[in-house]
C-alpha positions in Angstrom: -69.4 -27.4 2.4 -67.2 -24.5 1.3 -64.7 -25.2 4.0 -64.5 -28.8 2.9 -63.9 -27.8 -0.7 -61.2 -25.3 0.4 -59.6 -28.0 2.5 -59.5 -30.4 -0.4 -58.1 -27.7 -2.7 -55.3 -27.0 -0.2 -54.4 -30.7 0.1 -54.3 -31.0 -3.7 -52.1 -28.0 -3.9 -49.7 -29.4 -1.3 -49.6 -32.7 -3.1 -48.8 -31.0 -6.4 -46.0 -29.0 -4.7 -44.6 -32.1 -3.1 -44.7 -33.9 -6.4 -43.0 -31.0 -8.2 -40.3 -31.0 -5.5 -39.7 -34.7 -5.9 -39.4 -34.4 -9.7 -36.9 -31.5 -9.2 -34.8 -33.8 -6.9 -34.9 -36.5 -9.5 -33.8 -34.0 -12.2 -31.0 -32.6 -10.0 -29.7 -36.2 -9.3 -29.8 -37.0 -13.0 -28.0 -33.8 -13.9 -25.4 -34.5 -11.3 -24.7 -38.0 -12.6 -24.3 -36.7 -16.1 -22.0 -34.0 -14.9 -19.8 -36.4 -13.0 -19.5 -38.6 -16.1 -18.9 -35.9 -18.6 -16.5 -33.9 -16.4 -14.2 -36.9 -16.1 -11.3 -37.0 -18.5 -11.9 -38.9 -21.7 -9.6 -41.8 -20.9 -11.1 -42.3 -17.5 -14.8 -42.3 -18.2 -16.9 -44.9 -20.1 -13.8 -47.2 -20.0 -15.8 -50.3 -20.8 -17.4 -48.7 -23.8 -14.1 -47.2 -25.0 -12.5 -50.7 -24.7 -15.3 -52.4 -26.7 -15.7 -49.9 -29.5 -12.7 -47.6 -29.5 -10.0 -47.4 -32.2 -8.5 -50.7 -31.0 -11.6 -52.1 -29.2 -12.5 -55.7 -29.2 -15.4 -55.1 -31.6 -13.0 -54.0 -34.2 -10.7 -57.0 -34.1 -11.1 -59.9 -36.5 -10.1 -62.4 -33.9 -11.9 -63.5 -30.7 -14.0 -61.1 -28.7 -12.4 -62.5 -25.6 -8.8 -61.9 -26.7 -9.3 -58.8 -24.6 -10.0 -59.3 -20.9 -12.4 -56.3 -21.0 -15.3 -57.9 -22.9 -17.5 -59.9 -20.5 -20.8 -60.0 -22.6 -22.3 -63.0 -24.3 -21.4 -63.8 -27.9 -24.9 -62.6 -28.8 -24.1 -59.3 -27.2 -21.0 -58.9 -29.3 -22.9 -59.9 -32.4 -25.5 -57.2 -31.8 -22.9 -54.6 -30.9 -20.6 -55.2 -33.9 -22.8 -53.6 -36.5 -23.4 -50.7 -34.1 -19.7 -50.0 -33.7 -19.5 -46.9 -35.8 -22.6 -45.4 -34.3 -21.4 -46.3 -30.8 -18.1 -44.5 -31.5 -19.9 -41.4 -32.6 -22.2 -41.6 -29.6 -19.4 -41.9 -27.0 -19.8 -39.2 -24.3 -23.0 -37.2 -24.6 -25.0 -39.5 -26.7 -24.3 -42.7 -24.8 -24.6 -41.1 -21.4 -28.0 -39.4 -22.2 -29.2 -42.6 -23.8 -28.4 -44.5 -20.7 -30.1 -41.8 -18.7 -33.3 -42.2 -20.7 -33.2 -45.9 -20.1 -33.0 -45.2 -16.3 -36.0 -42.9 -16.5 -38.0 -45.4 -18.5 -37.1 -48.0 -15.9 -38.3 -45.8 -13.1 -41.6 -45.1 -14.9 -42.2 -48.8 -15.5 -41.5 -49.6 -11.9 -43.9 -46.9 -10.7 -46.6 -48.4 -12.9 -45.9 -51.9 -11.7 -46.7 -51.2 -8.0 -49.3 -53.7 -6.6 -52.8 -52.5 -6.9 -54.7 -50.8 -5.4 -52.4 -47.8 -5.0 -53.3 -44.7 -3.1 -53.4 -41.3 -4.8 -50.4 -40.0 -2.9 -48.4 -43.1 -3.8 -49.3 -42.9 -7.4 -48.2 -39.3 -7.6 -44.9 -39.8 -5.8 -43.9 -43.2 -7.1 -42.3 -42.2 -10.4 -40.0 -39.4 -9.1 -39.0 -41.4 -6.0 -38.2 -44.5 -8.1 -36.1 -42.5 -10.6 -34.3 -40.8 -7.7 -33.5 -44.1 -6.0 -32.2 -45.5 -9.3 -30.0 -42.4 -9.9 -28.5 -42.8 -6.4 -27.9 -46.6 -6.6 -24.4 -47.9 -7.1 -25.3 -50.1 -10.1 -26.7 -47.2 -12.1 -23.9 -44.9 -11.2 -21.4 -47.6 -12.1 -23.2 -48.2 -15.4 -23.2 -44.5 -16.3 -19.5 -44.2 -15.4 -18.3 -47.3 -17.2 -20.6 -47.2 -20.2 -22.2 -50.5 -19.5 -25.4 -52.0 -21.0 -26.7 -53.8 -18.0 -29.8 -51.7 -17.6 -31.2 -53.0 -20.9 -31.9 -56.6 -19.7 -33.7 -55.3 -16.6 -35.8 -52.9 -18.6 -36.6 -55.6 -21.2 -37.9 -57.9 -18.5 -40.0 -55.2 -16.8 -41.5 -54.1 -20.1 -42.3 -57.7 -20.9 -44.0 -58.2 -17.5 -45.8 -54.9 -17.1 -46.1 -52.9 -20.4 -46.8 -55.6 -23.0 -50.0 -57.6 -23.1 -49.2 -59.9 -26.0 -47.5 -63.0 -24.4 -45.4 -63.7 -27.4 -44.0 -60.2 -27.5 -43.3 -60.4 -23.8 -41.6 -63.7 -24.2 -39.5 -62.3 -27.0 -38.2 -59.5 -24.8 -37.4 -61.9 -22.0 -35.6 -64.2 -24.4 -33.5 -61.3 -25.8 -32.7 -60.2 -22.2 -31.5 -63.7 -21.4 -29.4 -63.8 -24.5 -27.6 -60.7 -23.1 -27.5 -62.0 -19.5 -28.1 -65.8 -19.4 -29.3 -66.1 -15.8 -32.3 -63.9 -16.8 -33.6 -67.2 -18.2 -34.8 -67.9 -14.7 -37.8 -65.7 -15.6 -39.0 -68.3 -18.0 -40.1 -70.7 -15.2 -41.7 -67.7 -13.5 -43.8 -67.0 -16.6 -44.6 -70.7 -16.9 -45.9 -71.3 -13.4 -47.9 -68.0 -13.4 -49.9 -69.1 -16.4 -48.0 -67.3 -19.1 -46.8 -70.5 -20.8 -46.8 -69.1 -24.3 -44.5 -66.3 -23.1 -42.3 -68.8 -21.3 -41.9 -70.9 -24.4 -41.3 -67.9 -26.6 -38.6 -66.7 -24.1 -36.8 -70.1 -24.2 -37.1 -70.3 -28.0 -35.8 -66.7 -28.5 -32.9 -67.4 -26.1 -32.0 -70.6 -28.0 -32.3 -68.9 -31.4 -30.2 -65.9 -30.4 -27.5 -68.1 -28.9 -27.6 -70.4 -32.0 -27.3 -67.4 -34.3 -24.3 -66.1 -32.3 -22.8 -69.6 -32.4 -23.1 -69.8 -36.2 -21.6 -66.3 -36.6 -19.0 -66.6 -33.9 -18.3 -70.3 -33.2 -14.9 -69.8 -31.6 -16.2 -67.1 -29.2 -19.3 -69.1 -28.4 -17.2 -72.1 -27.5 -15.0 -69.9 -25.4 -18.0 -68.4 -23.5 -20.3 -71.4 -23.1 -17.7 -74.2 -22.6 -14.3 -72.9 -21.7 -15.5 -70.1 -19.4 -18.5 -71.9 -18.1 -21.1 -69.2 -18.8 -18.8 -66.4 -18.3 -16.6 -67.5 -15.4 -13.2 -65.8 -15.6 -14.2 -63.1 -18.1 -13.3 -59.6 -17.1 -11.7 -59.3 -13.7 -10.7 -62.2 -11.5 -13.7 -64.3 -10.5 -12.7 -64.0 -6.8 -12.7 -60.2 -7.0 -14.8 -58.4 -4.4 -16.8 -56.8 -7.3 -18.1 -60.3 -8.2 -21.2 -60.5 -6.0 -22.2 -64.1 -6.8 -22.1 -67.4 -5.0 -19.2 -68.4 -7.2 -17.2 -65.3 -6.2 -18.1 -65.8 -2.5 -16.9 -69.5 -2.5 -13.6 -68.5 -4.2 -13.0 -65.7 -1.7 -13.5 -68.3 1.1 -10.6 -70.2 -0.3 -12.5 -73.0 -2.2 -11.2 -74.1 -5.6 -11.4 -76.9 -8.1 -14.1 -79.5 -8.4 -15.2 -79.1 -4.8 -16.0 -75.4 -5.4 -17.7 -76.0 -8.7 -19.9 -78.8 -7.2 -20.8 -76.7 -4.2 -21.6 -73.7 -6.4 -23.8 -75.8 -8.7 -25.6 -77.4 -5.7 -26.2 -74.1 -3.9 -27.1 -72.3 -7.1 -29.7 -74.9 -8.0 -31.2 -74.6 -4.4 -31.3 -70.8 -4.5 -32.8 -70.8 -8.0 -35.5 -73.3 -7.1 -36.4 -71.7 -3.9 -36.3 -68.2 -5.4 -38.6 -69.1 -8.3 -41.0 -70.9 -6.0 -41.3 -67.8 -3.7 -41.6 -65.6 -6.7 -44.4 -67.6 -8.1 -46.2 -67.5 -4.8 -46.0 -63.7 -4.6 -46.9 -63.3 -8.3 -50.1 -65.3 -7.6 -50.7 -63.0 -4.6 -50.8 -60.0 -6.9 -47.3 -58.8 -6.1 -45.7 -59.3 -9.6 -43.1 -56.6 -9.2 -41.9 -58.3 -6.0 -41.9 -61.6 -7.8 -39.7 -60.1 -10.5 -37.3 -58.7 -7.9 -37.0 -62.0 -6.1 -36.3 -63.8 -9.4 -33.7 -61.2 -10.3 -32.0 -61.6 -6.9 -31.8 -65.4 -7.4 -30.2 -64.7 -10.8 -27.6 -62.5 -9.1 -26.6 -65.3 -6.8 -26.5 -68.2 -9.4 -24.6 -66.3 -12.1 -20.9 -67.2 -12.2 -20.0 -63.6 -12.3 -22.2 -60.7 -11.2 -20.4 -57.4 -11.4 -21.4 -54.1 -9.7 -23.4 -52.8 -12.7 -25.6 -56.0 -12.8 -27.0 -55.8 -9.3 -30.0 -53.6 -10.0 -32.5 -56.4 -9.1 -31.8 -56.0 -5.4 -33.1 -52.4 -5.4 -36.4 -53.5 -6.9 -37.0 -55.7 -3.8 -37.6 -52.5 -1.9 -41.3 -52.9 -2.8 -41.8 -55.9 -0.4 -43.5 -55.3 2.9 -42.1 -56.8 6.0 -43.3 -56.6 9.6 -46.6 -56.5 11.4 -45.9 -53.1 13.2 -46.0 -49.8 11.3 -42.6 -48.9 12.8 -41.0 -52.1 11.4 -42.1 -51.3 7.8 -39.1 -49.0 7.3 -36.5 -51.6 8.2 -36.4 -53.5 4.9 -36.7 -50.6 2.5 -34.1 -48.6 4.4 -31.7 -51.5 4.5 -32.1 -52.2 0.8 -31.6 -48.5 -0.2 -28.6 -48.2 2.1 -27.0 -51.3 0.8 -27.6 -50.3 -2.8 -26.4 -46.6 -2.5 -23.6 -46.6 0.0 -20.2 -48.5 0.0 -20.1 -51.5 2.2 -17.3 -49.9 4.3 -19.9 -47.4 5.6 -22.2 -50.1 6.8 -19.9 -52.2 9.0 -16.9 -51.2 11.0 -13.3 -52.0 10.1 -13.1 -55.2 12.0 -11.4 -58.2 10.4 -14.0 -60.6 11.7 -16.7 -58.7 9.8 -14.8 -58.5 6.5 -16.5 -61.6 5.0 -19.9 -60.1 5.8 -18.9 -56.6 4.6 -17.3 -57.9 1.4 -20.4 -59.8 0.4 -23.0 -57.4 1.6 -25.0 -57.0 -1.7 -24.9 -60.8 -2.4 -26.2 -61.5 1.1 -29.0 -58.9 0.5 -29.9 -60.7 -2.8 -29.9 -64.1 -1.1 -32.0 -62.8 1.8 -34.6 -61.3 -0.6 -34.6 -64.5 -2.8 -34.9 -67.1 0.0 -35.7 -65.9 3.5 -37.2 -62.5 3.9 -40.8 -63.0 5.1 -42.6 -60.6 2.8 -46.2 -60.2 3.7 -48.8 -61.6 1.4 -51.7 -59.3 0.4 -54.1 -61.6 2.2 -52.4 -60.8 5.5 -54.4 -58.5 7.8 -51.2 -56.5 8.4 -50.5 -55.9 4.7 -52.6 -52.7 4.6 -53.2 -52.0 8.2 -50.1 -52.7 10.3 -50.2 -52.4 14.1 -50.2 -48.6 14.5 -47.5 -46.5 16.1 -48.4 -44.8 19.4 -47.9 -41.1 19.3 -47.9 -38.6 22.1 -50.9 -36.2 22.1 -49.9 -32.8 20.8 -50.1 -29.9 23.3 -49.6 -26.1 22.9 -46.1 -24.8 23.3 -44.8 -21.5 24.5 -44.0 -20.5 20.9 -46.7 -20.1 18.2 -45.1 -21.9 15.3 -43.5 -24.7 17.4 -43.3 -27.4 16.3 -42.2 -26.3 12.8 -42.6 -29.9 11.5 -45.9 -31.1 13.1 -45.9 -34.3 11.1 -42.7 -35.4 13.0 -44.8 -36.3 16.0 -43.3 -37.6 19.1 -43.5 -41.4 19.1 -43.9 -43.3 22.4 -43.1 -46.8 21.2 -39.7 -48.5 20.9 -38.1 -48.2 17.4 -36.8 -51.2 15.5 -33.4 -52.1 16.9 -31.9 -53.2 13.6 -32.9 -49.9 12.0 -31.4 -48.0 14.9 -28.1 -49.8 14.7 -28.0 -49.3 10.9 -28.7 -45.6 11.4 -26.0 -45.2 14.0 -23.4 -46.9 11.9 -24.2 -45.0 8.7 -24.3 -41.7 10.6 -21.0 -42.3 12.3 -19.4 -43.4 9.0 -20.6 -40.1 7.4 -19.3 -38.2 10.4 -15.9 -39.7 9.9 -15.9 -38.9 6.2 -16.9 -35.3 6.7 -14.3 -34.8 9.4 -11.5 -36.0 7.1 -12.9 -34.1 4.1 -12.9 -30.9 6.1 -9.1 -30.5 5.5 -9.1 -31.7 1.9 -8.8 -35.4 2.6 -5.5 -35.3 4.5 -4.1 -33.7 7.6 -1.2 -32.1 5.8 -3.5 -30.3 3.4 -5.1 -28.3 6.2 -2.2 -27.9 8.6 -1.3 -24.3 7.9 -4.9 -23.1 8.2 -5.5 -25.2 11.3 -2.4 -23.9 13.1 -3.4 -20.3 12.2 -6.8 -20.9 13.8 -5.1 -22.5 16.8 -3.1 -19.3 17.3 -6.3 -17.3 17.1 -7.9 -19.4 19.8 -4.9 -19.1 22.0 -4.8 -15.3 21.6 -8.5 -15.1 22.5 -8.0 -17.3 25.6 -5.1 -15.1 26.7 -7.4 -12.1 26.3 -10.0 -13.8 28.5 -7.4 -15.2 30.9 -8.5 -18.8 30.4 -5.3 -20.1 28.6 -4.7 -22.9 31.2 -3.8 -25.7 28.7 0.0 -25.6 29.2 -0.3 -25.3 33.0 -2.9 -28.1 33.3 -1.0 -30.4 30.9 2.4 -30.1 32.7 0.8 -30.3 36.1 -0.9 -33.6 35.2 2.2 -35.1 33.6 4.1 -34.8 36.9 1.6 -37.1 38.7 1.6 -40.5 37.1 -1.7 -41.9 38.5 -3.5 -38.7 37.5 -2.0 -38.8 34.0 -3.0 -42.4 33.5 -6.5 -41.7 34.8 -7.1 -38.9 32.3 -5.5 -40.8 29.4 -7.8 -43.8 30.2 -10.8 -41.5 30.6 -10.1 -39.7 27.3 -9.7 -42.9 25.3 -12.4 -45.1 26.9 -15.5 -43.1 27.8 -16.1 -41.0 24.6 -18.2 -43.7 23.0 -19.0 -46.0 25.9 -21.1 -43.6 27.9 -23.2 -42.1 25.1 -23.9 -45.6 23.7 -24.8 -46.9 27.2 -27.2 -44.0 27.8 -28.8 -44.6 24.4 -29.1 -48.3 25.2 -30.7 -47.8 28.6 -33.2 -45.2 27.2 -34.0 -47.5 24.3 -34.9 -50.4 26.7 -36.5 -48.5 29.5 -37.7 -45.2 28.1 -38.3 -45.4 24.4 -40.1 -42.1 24.2 -37.1 -40.3 25.8 -34.8 -42.3 23.6 -36.2 -40.8 20.4 -36.0 -37.3 21.9 -32.4 -37.8 23.1 -31.3 -39.4 19.9 -32.7 -36.6 17.8 -30.9 -34.0 20.0 -27.6 -35.8 19.7 -28.0 -36.1 16.0 -28.6 -32.4 15.6 -25.7 -31.5 17.9 -23.4 -33.8 15.8 -24.6 -32.2 12.6 -23.8 -28.7 13.9 -20.4 -29.9 15.0 -19.7 -31.2 11.5 -20.4 -27.7 10.1 -17.9 -26.4 12.6 -15.2 -28.9 11.6 -15.8 -27.9 7.9 -15.8 -24.1 8.4 -13.1 -23.8 11.1 -10.4 -26.5 11.0 -8.4 -26.1 14.2 -5.2 -27.6 15.5 -5.5 -28.8 19.1 -2.8 -27.7 21.6 -0.8 -31.0 21.2 -0.4 -30.2 17.4 1.0 -26.7 18.0 4.8 -27.4 18.1 5.8 -24.1 19.7 3.6 -24.5 22.7 5.5 -27.3 24.3 2.3 -29.4 25.1 3.0 -33.0 25.9 0.6 -35.4 24.1 0.0 -37.8 26.9 -2.4 -40.0 24.8 -0.8 -40.4 21.4 2.8 -39.9 22.1 5.4 -37.7 20.4 4.3 -36.4 17.0 6.8 -36.3 14.1 5.8 -33.2 12.2 8.5 -33.8 9.5 6.3 -36.5 8.0 3.1 -35.8 6.0 1.2 -38.3 8.2 2.0 -38.4 11.8 0.6 -39.8 15.0 -1.4 -43.0 15.6 -4.8 -41.7 14.4 -3.7 -39.7 11.3 -4.7 -42.3 8.8 -8.2 -42.8 10.4 -9.5 -39.4 11.2 -9.1 -35.6 10.8 -6.7 -34.5 13.5 -7.8 -30.9 13.0 -11.5 -31.4 14.0 -11.1 -29.8 17.4 -13.7 -27.0 17.3 -16.2 -27.8 18.7 -15.1 -30.6 21.0 -17.5 -33.5 20.6 -15.6 -35.2 23.4 -17.1 -32.6 25.7 -20.2 -32.1 23.7 -21.3 -35.8 23.8 -20.4 -36.0 27.5 -22.5 -32.9 28.2 -25.3 -34.4 26.3 -25.0 -37.5 28.5 -25.0 -35.4 31.6 -28.1 -33.3 30.6 -30.1 -36.4 29.5 -29.2 -38.3 32.8 -30.1 -35.2 34.9 -33.4 -34.9 33.2 -34.6 -38.5 33.0 -32.8 -40.1 36.0 -35.3 -40.9 38.9 -32.9 -40.3 41.8 -30.7 -37.3 42.7 -27.5 -39.3 43.1 -27.9 -40.6 39.5 -28.3 -37.0 38.3 -25.2 -35.9 40.1 -23.2 -38.9 38.8 -24.3 -38.1 35.3 -23.2 -34.5 35.6 -19.7 -35.6 36.8 -19.1 -37.1 33.4 -18.8 -33.8 31.5 -16.7 -32.4 34.4 -14.2 -35.3 34.1 -14.3 -35.1 30.3 -13.4 -31.4 30.1 -10.6 -32.0 32.6 -9.3 -34.9 30.5 -9.4 -33.1 27.1 -7.5 -30.1 28.4 -5.0 -31.9 30.6 -4.1 -34.4 27.8 -3.5 -31.5 25.3 -6.3 -32.6 22.9 -8.5 -29.5 23.2 -8.6 -25.9 24.0 -10.9 -24.6 26.7 -12.9 -22.8 24.0 -13.4 -26.1 22.2 -15.4 -27.2 25.2 -17.4 -24.0 25.0 -18.1 -24.8 21.3 -19.1 -28.3 22.3 -21.6 -26.9 24.8 -23.0 -24.6 22.1 -23.7 -27.3 19.6 -25.4 -29.5 22.3 -27.6 -26.5 23.3 -28.3 -26.1 19.6 -29.1 -29.8 19.3 -31.7 -29.7 22.1 -33.0 -26.4 20.7 -33.5 -27.8 17.2 -35.2 -30.9 18.5 -37.7 -28.7 20.4 -38.1 -26.4 17.4 -38.9 -29.1 14.9 -40.8 -31.6 17.1 -41.9 -29.7 20.2 -41.4 -30.9 23.8 -40.0 -34.4 24.6 -42.6 -37.1 24.5 -42.7 -37.7 28.3 -43.5 -34.0 28.9 -46.2 -34.2 26.2 -47.7 -37.3 27.6 -47.7 -35.9 31.2 -49.3 -32.7 29.9 -52.0 -34.7 28.1 -52.7 -36.7 31.2 -52.9 -33.6 33.3 -55.4 -32.1 30.8 -57.5 -35.2 31.0 -57.6 -35.0 34.7 -58.6 -31.3 34.6 -61.4 -32.1 32.2 -62.7 -34.9 34.5 -62.5 -32.6 37.5 -64.7 -30.0 35.6 -67.3 -32.6 34.9 
């Protein structure tokens, strides 16, 4: 009994520590967002707020609110803000930013409270700090804080009306005020009506009508401009076909449609999305998932609004609460996709391929449309809602080191991971890898050239001391033989990505347990390499003008220009140490040698790093010691994988089977 009590006490202590850590993360993220805003020069931060209420802001003028192209709110929004102009001026900066921050915190607390019941103890403890952290990381909140927008207020009003207010009329009043600020929020009135809160729906509609009528009486010209001339806001602010306008109207304009055809198609598609979205929302609300229903309705509102700017897209993030997939391993796909779409720029999610630009440019809109119309969220009546098909784990076995694995909860999984999630992970990881490589030299090659060339001379001196400075000899020997030069150029350019991706693909399909082990090792190795790029920018031999190395792959470099060479604009030319060309090829060779069933396959796999190291030296793209660095980070990658998770899954499974056989033999 005492042991049970002590175990319970230990678990509670761990939960408290984890909760405290999550709150600390939320506080750090909030402080960082405030610091970013307040450290920006006065004329560059809170630009929307400055434009609205500054010395010559639109709320000061006696004419139309829309004489300035910066005001995109409703006439009611202008009517409410006008009396607050002086207070808003005094609150610019610290007051406005901290006020917005408090709204974000309140939003996170309401969302945490609104999770579908029943909620486990761990979820209830962690929900609030996690929700606030995700909100702080999201692009809409960051955009709102930076620009000084008010778009969080309608979202908070709706959530408070749905989850924090019991009186229907008060809830309807809040929804009506939110709709008066963002008209498409009026979609929540049908949601209230069809879920039995008819008094709230009627109050919402009446409040919206009264607020709009009040604004029309006080500002008739502006009301006509907004509701008639601009068709509910179309054309206010930036151009409606701007990439920042993530609505169906913006999408159709970007596809080249204009005039009556575009308007008709927009109205037809908008009506269909609104009807389908509200219908789905009602179904999930009746199922007890009201927060998901609110998110779906908000996503439909994003699509049907004539203009939906970056700071108005917060509804998509709320859709993260939906559960999708029967398998436990599939449960992470939708929330991870939503969080990634709402926190990272679209350029990191899809490669720079022209055919993918329409998809990349409308990523958030497509996520909103998917959530509102097609994503098959599980109902609570589904047997898989609480108990999905479990993931198969390898049985843990003792290791040769006492505290290995260091992270026992990261157990070796034997089943195949979700392909979509893997592709998304690979793409985001590679995009981050590119950004870190470029940032390692201050964002440009010219910024780090002197340091990189100094390090290059250090590497050359060390190689001469070790008598391995063969770069010049190998380069000029290969240049004299055309077929050999062409072979190494082709090998250098073609196999760097093809072979690792092929190895991962084969393992994913045939050996999922080994795939996870190999992927983790590759990820750790790449992370270690990024640290090397950051700490030790290094010029490769081809970018050391005094050495006389011939760049057989990229051609002659013009060092008189700030940017030179064919790849300068795309990547950091001074990320040579360690060589990931060799590191990734060595990883391929080791993985193939370990998992391949036949000796000739193992030998063929080990030839790849041999040809790669020959190619990177012969073409002048790396020093010999770069390959040594590549080998070191690969060894570190495999070592970290073992340290954190223990042996690879196949080894664990085989050991477990052997243990079972021994137990049977004893009996």
